[in-house]
Structures are given as structure tokens and as C-alpha cells.
C-alpha positions in Angstrom: -0.4 5.9 83.6 3.3 6.7 83.5 2.6 9.7 85.6 1.1 7.4 88.4 4.0 4.9 88.2 7.0 7.2 88.1 7.8 10.3 90.1 10.4 11.2 87.5 7.8 11.5 84.8 5.7 13.7 87.0 8.5 16.1 87.9 9.7 16.5 84.3 6.1 16.9 83.0 5.4 19.7 85.6 8.8 21.5 85.6 10.1 21.3 82.1 13.0 23.8 82.0 11.9 25.8 85.0 14.3 24.1 87.5 18.0 23.8 87.0 19.5 22.7 90.3 22.7 24.4 91.3 25.7 22.1 91.7 26.4 23.6 95.1 22.9 22.8 96.5 24.0 20.1 98.8 23.3 20.1 102.5 26.6 21.9 103.3 25.5 25.0 101.5 23.1 25.8 104.3 23.7 27.0 107.9 21.9 26.4 111.1 18.9 28.6 112.0 17.9 30.2 115.3 15.2 28.6 117.4 11.7 30.0 116.9 10.5 32.1 119.8 7.2 31.4 121.6 4.6 34.1 121.0 2.5 35.3 123.9 -0.7 34.4 122.1 -1.3 31.7 119.5 0.4 28.4 118.9 4.0 28.8 117.7 5.7 26.6 115.2 8.5 24.6 116.8 12.0 25.4 115.3 13.2 22.7 113.0 16.5 21.0 113.7 19.5 22.4 111.8 20.4 20.5 108.7 24.1 21.3 109.2 25.7 21.0 112.6 28.5 23.2 113.8 27.5 26.4 112.0 26.3 29.5 113.9 25.1 31.9 111.3 22.8 32.0 108.3 23.7 33.7 105.1 21.1 36.1 103.7 18.5 34.1 102.0 18.3 36.4 99.1 21.9 35.8 98.3 21.6 32.1 97.6 21.4 31.0 94.0 18.3 28.8 94.2 15.9 31.2 95.8 14.8 33.0 92.6 14.3 29.7 91.0 12.2 28.4 93.9 10.0 31.5 93.7 9.7 31.0 90.0 8.6 27.4 90.5 5.9 28.5 92.9 4.6 31.4 90.7 4.8 29.6 87.4 4.1 25.9 88.3 2.4 25.5 91.7 0.2 28.6 91.9 -1.6 28.1 88.6 -2.6 24.6 89.7 -3.9 26.0 93.0 -6.0 28.4 91.0 -7.3 26.0 88.3 -7.4 22.3 88.1 -5.5 22.1 84.8 -3.1 24.9 85.6 -4.7 27.3 83.1 -6.2 30.0 85.3 -7.7 33.2 84.0 -5.8 36.4 84.7 -8.9 37.6 86.6 -8.7 34.7 89.0 -8.6 36.0 92.6 -5.7 33.8 93.6 -3.6 34.8 90.6 -4.6 38.4 90.6 -4.2 39.1 94.3 -2.5 36.3 96.3 0.5 35.6 94.0 1.6 39.3 93.8 1.4 39.4 97.6 3.7 36.4 97.8 6.3 38.2 95.7 6.0 41.4 97.6 6.0 40.3 101.3 9.1 38.6 102.9 7.1 36.1 105.0 5.0 34.9 102.1 8.0 34.9 99.8 9.8 32.5 102.1 6.7 30.4 102.6 6.3 30.2 98.8 9.9 29.1 98.5 9.5 26.5 101.2 6.4 25.2 99.4 8.3 24.9 96.2 11.2 23.2 98.0 8.7 20.6 99.4 7.5 19.9 95.9 11.0 19.6 94.5 12.0 17.2 97.3 9.0 15.1 96.6 10.0 14.9 92.9 13.7 14.2 93.6 15.1 17.6 92.6 16.1 18.8 96.0 17.8 17.3 99.0 15.7 16.8 102.2 18.0 18.8 104.4 17.8 21.8 102.0 14.0 21.6 102.2 14.2 21.5 106.0 16.3 24.7 106.0 13.7 26.5 104.0 11.1 25.2 106.5 13.1 26.5 109.4 13.5 29.9 107.9 9.7 30.2 107.2 8.8 29.1 110.7 11.3 31.5 112.2 9.9 34.4 110.2 6.4 33.5 111.2 7.2 33.3 114.9 8.9 36.7 114.7 5.7 38.1 113.2 3.7 36.7 116.0 5.6 38.9 118.4 4.7 42.1 116.6 1.6 44.1 115.7 1.5 42.0 112.5 0.5 38.8 114.4 -2.9 38.7 112.8 -2.5 40.6 109.5 -3.3 39.1 106.1 0.3 38.1 105.5 0.6 36.2 108.7 -2.7 34.4 108.4 -2.0 33.4 104.9 1.5 32.1 105.7 0.2 30.2 108.7 -2.5 28.6 106.5 0.1 27.6 103.8 2.4 26.1 106.4 -0.5 24.1 107.8 -1.2 22.7 104.3 2.5 21.9 103.8 2.6 20.1 107.1 -0.5 18.1 106.0 0.9 17.3 102.6 4.5 16.5 103.5 4.8 16.4 107.3 3.9 14.0 110.0 0.6 15.7 110.7 0.8 15.1 114.4 0.6 18.9 115.3 -2.1 19.9 112.8 -4.7 20.4 115.5 -2.5 22.7 117.5 -1.6 24.8 114.5 -5.2 25.0 113.4 -6.2 26.2 116.9 -3.4 28.8 116.7 -4.8 30.0 113.4 -8.3 30.2 114.9 -7.0 32.5 117.7 -5.3 34.7 115.1 -8.5 35.0 113.1 -10.5 35.7 116.2 -8.0 38.5 117.2 -8.5 40.0 113.8 -12.3 40.1 114.2 -13.4 37.0 112.4 -13.1 35.7 108.8 -15.0 38.6 107.3 -12.3 40.9 108.5 -9.6 39.2 106.4 -8.6 40.9 103.2 -7.9 40.1 99.5 -11.6 40.2 98.7 -12.3 37.3 101.1 -9.6 35.1 99.6 -7.5 34.8 102.8 -10.6 33.6 104.7 -11.5 31.1 101.9 -8.0 29.7 101.9 -8.1 29.2 105.7 -11.6 27.7 105.8 -11.1 25.3 102.8 -7.7 24.2 104.2 -9.4 23.4 107.6 -12.3 21.6 105.9 -10.0 19.6 103.5 -8.1 18.3 106.5 -11.3 17.5 108.4 -12.8 15.6 105.4 -9.5 13.7 104.9 -9.4 12.6 108.5 -13.2 12.3 108.9 -13.3 14.7 111.9 -15.0 17.9 112.8 -13.2 21.1 111.5 -11.4 23.3 114.0 -12.0 26.7 112.6 -15.7 26.4 112.2 -18.5 26.0 114.8 -19.6 22.4 114.3 -20.0 21.6 110.6 -21.6 25.0 109.6 -19.4 27.1 107.4 -19.2 30.9 107.7 -21.0 33.1 105.3 -18.4 35.3 103.6 -20.5 37.0 100.8 -23.9 38.5 100.8 -24.2 38.6 97.0 -25.6 35.7 94.9 -23.5 34.8 91.9 -24.8 32.9 88.8 -24.2 29.2 88.9 -21.5 27.9 86.6 -22.5 24.4 85.5 -19.0 23.1 85.9 -19.6 23.3 89.7 -22.7 21.1 89.7 -22.2 18.4 92.3 -24.1 15.5 93.7 -23.4 16.9 97.2 -25.8 19.8 96.9 -29.5 19.0 96.3 -30.8 22.3 95.0 -28.7 22.4 91.8 -29.9 21.5 88.3 -30.3 17.8 87.5 -27.4 16.4 85.6 -29.8 14.9 83.1 -30.9 18.4 82.2 -27.4 19.7 81.7 -25.6 16.6 80.4 -25.1 18.0 76.9 -23.6 21.2 78.3 -21.3 19.3 80.5 -20.5 16.8 77.8 -21.7 13.9 79.9 -23.1 10.6 78.6 -26.8 10.2 79.7 -25.8 7.2 81.7 -23.1 9.2 83.6 -25.7 11.9 84.3 -28.2 9.3 85.5 -25.6 7.9 88.0 -24.9 11.4 89.3 -28.6 12.2 89.7 -29.0 9.0 91.7 -26.1 9.9 93.9 -27.5 13.3 94.6 -30.8 11.7 95.5 -29.2 9.2 97.8 -26.9 11.7 99.6 -29.9 14.1 100.0 -32.0 11.3 101.5 -29.3 10.7 104.1 -29.0 14.4 104.9 -32.8 14.7 105.2 -32.8 12.3 108.2 -33.6 13.7 111.6 -31.0 13.7 114.3 -32.6 10.6 115.8 -34.0 8.6 112.9 -36.4 5.7 113.4 -35.5 2.2 112.4 -38.0 2.5 109.6 -36.3 5.6 108.2 -32.9 3.9 108.4 -34.3 0.8 106.7 -35.5 3.0 103.8 -32.1 4.4 103.4 -30.6 1.0 103.4 -33.1 -0.3 100.9 -32.6 2.6 98.6 -28.8 2.5 98.7 -28.8 -1.2 98.1 -31.1 -0.9 95.1 -29.0 2.0 93.6 -25.8 0.0 94.2 -27.3 -3.0 92.5 -28.3 -1.2 89.3 -25.0 0.7 89.2 -23.1 -2.5 89.5 -25.2 -3.9 86.6 -24.0 -1.2 84.2 -21.2 -1.9 81.8 -17.8 -1.2 83.4 -16.0 -0.2 80.2 -18.3 2.1 78.3 -22.0 3.2 78.8 -22.6 2.2 75.2 -21.6 -1.5 75.7 -24.6 -3.6 76.7 -24.4 -6.6 79.0 -24.7 -9.9 77.2 -28.3 -10.3 78.3 -30.6 -7.5 79.3 -33.5 -8.5 81.6 -36.4 -6.4 82.7 -35.9 -2.6 82.6 -38.8 -2.1 85.0 -37.6 -0.1 88.1 -39.3 -0.6 91.4 -40.3 2.6 93.2 -38.1 3.3 96.2 -39.6 5.8 98.6 -37.5 7.3 101.4 -40.2 9.4 103.1 -43.4 8.3 104.8 -45.3 8.5 101.5 -46.2 5.0 100.3 -45.4 3.8 96.8 -49.1 3.8 95.9 -49.3 7.5 96.7 -46.3 8.7 94.7 -47.4 11.0 92.0 -45.6 12.4 88.9 -45.0 15.6 90.9 -43.4 13.6 93.6 -41.1 11.9 91.2 -39.9 15.1 89.5 -39.9 17.4 92.5 -36.7 19.3 93.4 -35.3 18.8 96.9 -36.3 21.8 99.1 -33.9 23.3 101.7 -34.5 24.2 105.3 -32.3 27.1 106.2 -29.3 27.8 104.1 -27.7 24.4 103.2 -28.2 22.4 106.3 -31.2 20.1 105.8 -32.9 18.4 102.9 -36.6 17.3 102.6 -38.2 15.5 99.8 -41.0 13.4 98.6 -39.0 12.5 95.6 -39.1 8.8 94.6 -37.0 6.8 92.2 -39.5 5.3 89.7 -39.4 3.8 86.3 -40.7 7.0 84.7 -37.7 9.1 85.7 -35.0 10.2 83.3 -32.5 8.4 85.4 -34.2 5.1 84.8 -34.7 5.8 81.1 -30.9 6.4 80.7 -30.2 3.2 82.5 -32.7 1.1 80.5 -31.4 2.6 77.3 -28.1 0.9 78.1 -29.6 -2.5 78.8 -29.3 -2.3 82.6 -30.5 -5.1 84.8 -32.8 -3.8 87.6 -33.7 -7.2 89.2 -30.4 -8.2 90.8 -30.2 -9.5 94.4 -28.6 -7.4 97.1 -24.8 -7.1 96.5 -22.0 -8.7 98.4 -19.4 -6.4 99.8 -16.6 -7.2 97.4 -18.8 -7.1 94.3 -17.3 -3.8 93.3 -13.7 -4.7 93.3 -13.0 -5.6 89.7 -9.2 -5.2 89.7 -6.3 -6.0 91.9 -3.7 -3.5 92.9 -1.2 -5.0 90.6 -3.4 -4.3 87.5 -5.7 -1.4 88.3 -6.7 -0.5 84.8 -9.6 -2.4 83.1 -8.4 -3.8 79.8 -9.9 -2.3 76.7 -11.2 -5.1 74.4 -9.7 -4.5 70.9 -12.8 -5.9 69.3 -15.1 -3.3 70.8 -16.2 -0.5 68.4 -16.9 1.8 71.4 -14.0 3.8 72.9 -13.6 3.7 76.6 -15.4 6.5 78.5 -13.0 7.0 81.5 -15.2 9.8 82.9 -18.1 7.4 83.0 -16.0 4.7 84.5 -14.7 7.1 87.2 -18.2 8.2 88.1 -19.5 4.7 88.2 -16.7 3.4 90.4 -17.2 6.4 92.8 -21.0 5.8 92.9 -20.4 2.2 93.9 -18.2 3.3 96.8 -20.7 6.0 98.0 -23.7 3.6 97.7 -21.8 0.9 99.5 -20.7 3.2 102.3 -24.3 4.4 102.8 -25.7 0.9 102.5 -23.3 -0.5 105.2 -23.2 2.8 107.1 -19.5 2.7 107.4 -17.0 5.5 106.9 -15.2 5.8 103.6 -11.9 4.8 105.2 -13.4 1.4 106.1 -15.3 0.9 102.8 -12.6 1.9 100.3 -10.1 -0.9 100.0 -6.6 -0.2 98.6 -7.6 -2.0 95.3 -10.7 0.2 95.1 -8.7 3.3 95.6 -6.1 2.4 93.0 -8.6 1.4 90.4 -10.6 4.6 90.7 -7.5 6.9 91.0 -5.8 5.4 88.0 -9.0 5.6 86.0 -9.4 9.3 87.0 -6.0 10.0 85.6 -7.0 8.8 82.2 -9.3 11.8 82.0 -7.5 15.0 81.0 -7.4 17.6 83.8 -9.0 20.1 81.3 -12.0 17.7 81.2 -12.2 17.5 85.0 -12.0 21.2 85.2 -15.2 21.3 83.1 -16.9 19.1 85.8 -15.1 20.4 88.8 -18.0 19.7 91.1 -18.0 16.0 90.1 -14.3 15.8 90.5 -14.5 17.2 94.0 -17.3 14.8 94.9 -15.1 11.8 93.9 -12.1 13.1 95.8 -14.2 13.6 99.0 -15.1 9.9 98.9 -11.5 8.6 98.4 -9.5 11.1 100.4 -10.0 9.3 103.7 -8.6 6.1 102.1 -5.5 7.8 100.7 -3.3 6.6 103.5 0.0 8.3 104.5 2.0 5.4 103.1 0.4 5.4 99.6 2.4 7.1 96.9 -0.6 9.1 95.7 -1.9 10.2 99.1 -0.3 13.7 99.0 -1.6 14.3 95.5 -5.1 13.4 96.6 -4.9 15.8 99.5 -3.8 18.6 97.3 -6.5 17.9 94.8 -9.1 18.0 97.6 -7.8 21.3 99.0 -7.4 22.9 95.5 -10.8 21.8 94.2 -12.5 23.2 97.3 -10.7 26.5 97.1 -11.4 26.8 93.4 -15.1 26.2 94.0 -15.0 28.7 96.9 -13.4 31.4 94.8 -16.0 30.9 92.1 -19.1 30.5 94.3 -18.7 30.5 98.0 -22.3 29.7 98.8 -22.1 26.5 96.7 -18.7 25.6 98.2 -20.3 26.0 101.7 -22.9 23.5 100.7 -20.3 21.0 99.5 -18.3 21.3 102.6 -21.3 21.1 104.9 -22.8 18.2 103.1 -19.5 16.3 102.9 -19.0 16.8 106.6 -22.5 15.8 107.6 -22.4 12.7 105.4 -19.1 11.6 106.9 -20.5 12.3 110.4 -23.5 10.0 109.7 -21.4 7.3 108.3 -19.0 7.5 111.2 -21.9 7.1 113.7 -22.7 3.8 112.1 -19.1 2.7 112.3 -19.0 3.7 116.0 -22.2 1.7 116.8 -20.8 -1.3 115.0 -17.6 -1.2 117.0 -19.5 -0.8 120.3 -21.7 -3.7 119.3 -18.6 -5.9 118.6 -17.1 -4.9 121.9 -20.2 -5.7 123.9 -20.7 -9.0 122.0 -17.2 -10.1 123.0 -17.8 -9.4 126.7 -16.1 -6.1 126.7 -12.7 -7.5 125.8 -12.1 -5.0 123.1 -13.9 -6.7 120.2 -12.2 -7.6 117.0 
């Protein structure tokens, strides 16, 4: 928790002895930079205002004391966390094996890496803002110079442009992200498409996951892709690593079947299987669903929300004071009636139409499923009325962490708590058909985010797909003013890239499903706003 409350704790925990700021690192140690030139094609980066007025030249960057330290911070501290959630990446990792050496060997990426490290140090209080802006100016100037040359679409330029876009998203105003992404799209097109980029597809994966991370955060359509369909970069099929299992992709193994391997409590696995069922049901809807189909989604999401709410909020092993009927009503989201649902229906795996785009199922949630068994084993109440909106907010922003009763013999399961809280937000968003940014209140975000931080990063790394699923739901609510917003953004981008490096086909499924789910939720929000506007006589609504 101290990590969440104090930036000083975070910077010292991450940096250790890596960074020893030079006593002469004040603003006056930097000189003004030349304006960036406009390239004939692509969208240039505007030159940044000089941090020091009255100077007309810039000392050679390699001669300054802090540059080797900045590069060391990037290589030893930031890059490992970009490659692995807990910072312990294998030497065979593509990002570590190919991209980091390229950053050290090429001037543009070296400067971009130093600027990235400077942004981090400024965020943690180790570097003055004006010094950081000087590094930004130099990186932009070098990029714009490359855009004038034959190197305008080489791997180095595309990678640097991508990292600068991420830096702008993390630490900048974000107002020009669309223009920069369109410029990147032109560069990739001039190169011949994503499959023409090098480093074993890594540069393409970095660009696409950056674009999709920004799109998922702002709940908009990505810029680099056509609609919400993600480019196929690899023709080979790779074995599934269970750590990537996610509720956003329907064709993966059930969490109940791999709970032991993933070290999940059966109740946690049951929640995740219910979430996969619910998300898949939404994605299986036709473009123009009938009112009956929408009502089935609403009924299903409300029922799942109710029984998830009834679970213990502290530990799956703590039973509620009274446990009523464990009989679960069958909830059918296809045109098959409850009386026609067979055991095959209940255990069938969702089929796919095409690659990852549509989901069809006759699967029903019934009392015979393992999900229900896991819930009833923990004394869950299946007969609650429909929930009220604020039923899931158990903590205020001033005290986000649920207290641990000292008399309880069961230790808190923070992974279970995180999954349960995220499931409540997902089911509520689908039930109300409202975007995550409207559903997730600041208190919801703080409660879930602080609970997640009680789980070691090494544990989250072992269930990376689950971690990413949670982040996809809360990223739109991580407002620019919140202290943790930048961290959430970086976790979204890093987790998508890590999944993409390991299994691009699966990462495609995650990004497409997340985008399509957000699009469906957004349509409901738009209709609600139009209805409010019409109901108020066109005066603008509420």
C-alpha cells in the first residue's frame, strides 16, 4: 500500500542505487534546441520550447554526465518491466534479446530511451521537468531529421515514433495522439505494411499494441487497424501457455479445468468462467440484435452480478452468515428454451466464426455446471433480487482496503478479491449497457486497484491474461488527474505487448474482443444520451 500512497517509495523501490543525480543537473545545464523541421510526408512532431532562454547552441548529448545513467535506467529498470510484468524477463525474450540492443546501438533509439527514462525520473521526483523537456526536444529533433531521409520508415524510426507516442500518452497532454498515430500509419504503409517490419515482428507488435492500448483506454476505434480487426503477423500456431488464459477469448480452456495449474481457488475460477460466458454472449450478438436477444443478455448479466455480489468479499473460504438455496436457475442466451437445454449444451465450448471475430453458443448456465458447484461449495446465495447500481461499492476512496478481521482463520485471498471486484464491474457494465468510464466510479477504481497491488507482480505474471482482463475494464476510468492513471496505462500497454510477444493470435483475440465489447457498451451509452436529449425537448439533456 505504501507504493500506492507515496511516489518516493515507488522510485526508491524501482531505482535502488541505479540513479545518482548529478549536482549540476539543474535547468541551466541545458541549452536551447533547434526547431524540428516538417517532413514532406508523415506527421512531424512539433519542436518543444527551450527550457533555457538566451542560449543558441546545444552541447553534444554524449558529453553530459547523466546520459549514461539515463540509458542504464532504461536498460536495467524500465525495459525488463516492459518485457515481463514482474521485471524478471528471460534472456530469450524478444524485447530483451532484440529491441534493447537496438536501443543501445542506434542514436535515435538511444535518445528516445533516455527521454523515456527522463520521463520516469521526473514522475518520481528525481529529475527536473525542464531537463526532461530538453531530452524530449532532442528526441523529436532527431526523429524529424530521420523523416527527411531514406530512413523515414526504417525499423529504428518506426520504433522511436511508437515509443514517443507512448510517452506522450503516459506523460503528455494527449491532444495530438491522433495526428501522431496517423503519421505512424503512413510510415508503416510506406514500408509495405506491418509484416514488412523487422525484429521478428516485434516492431509491428509494439506499434499495434500501443495503438490498441490507447484505443481501449479512450474507448475509441484504433487508428492503425481497419476497424477493430487486428493484422495477422504470424502464420505458425504456438502452444498455449496457461498464464495467458483470459475471459476475453472464448475458445481457451475453462478456468475450472486449469485452476490447480494456475493456483486459483475454485471460486475464482468459477467467476472467470462466468465472465467468459457473459462476454462471449455479448460478442455473439448480431449487428442488429432483437429486443428479445438484448433482454436475455440483460437477464444473464443481472443474474451473474447477483450471485457474484453474494460471494464473500474477503476470502472464498468465508461463508456468509446464512446460506440459502444453492439451486441455480438456467439462464439461456440463445433461442433454445430452458426445457431443451441438454448436458451437451451446458458443457459445450464456444465455437468461432472466422478467426476471432464472432462467438456462437448454445451454452447455458445451469446448476449442474462446475461454476455453480464452486459457488454453492462456498455457501453462495442464488436467489437475490436484481441489484441496485451502488451495491458493488463497498469502500470509500478514503479507505479503499477491506479490513481483515483478526478473528478469521482464513487468510485474505487478494487475487480472488480482485477478480470478484472486476467481475462486478464487467457484469454491471453489461447489465446497464454503459461504457466502463461511466460505470466505474472513483471509489470502485481505487478499491480494485489497491486490492490488485496486494497481489505480488510475480503472481500476476502467472495469470497475465486475467491481469490484462482486469486492466481493460478499469483503464477507461483511470482519469488523467488520478495519481495512478499513468501506471494503469503502462500496465495495459505492457501486458498486451507481453501477450503479443508470447502468442500473437491470442493477443489479437484479446484486443478484438476488448474493442468489440467496448463498442457494444458505447452504443448503449449513446442511445441513452440520445433518449435523454429527446426527452428533454432537444435542450441537451442532463
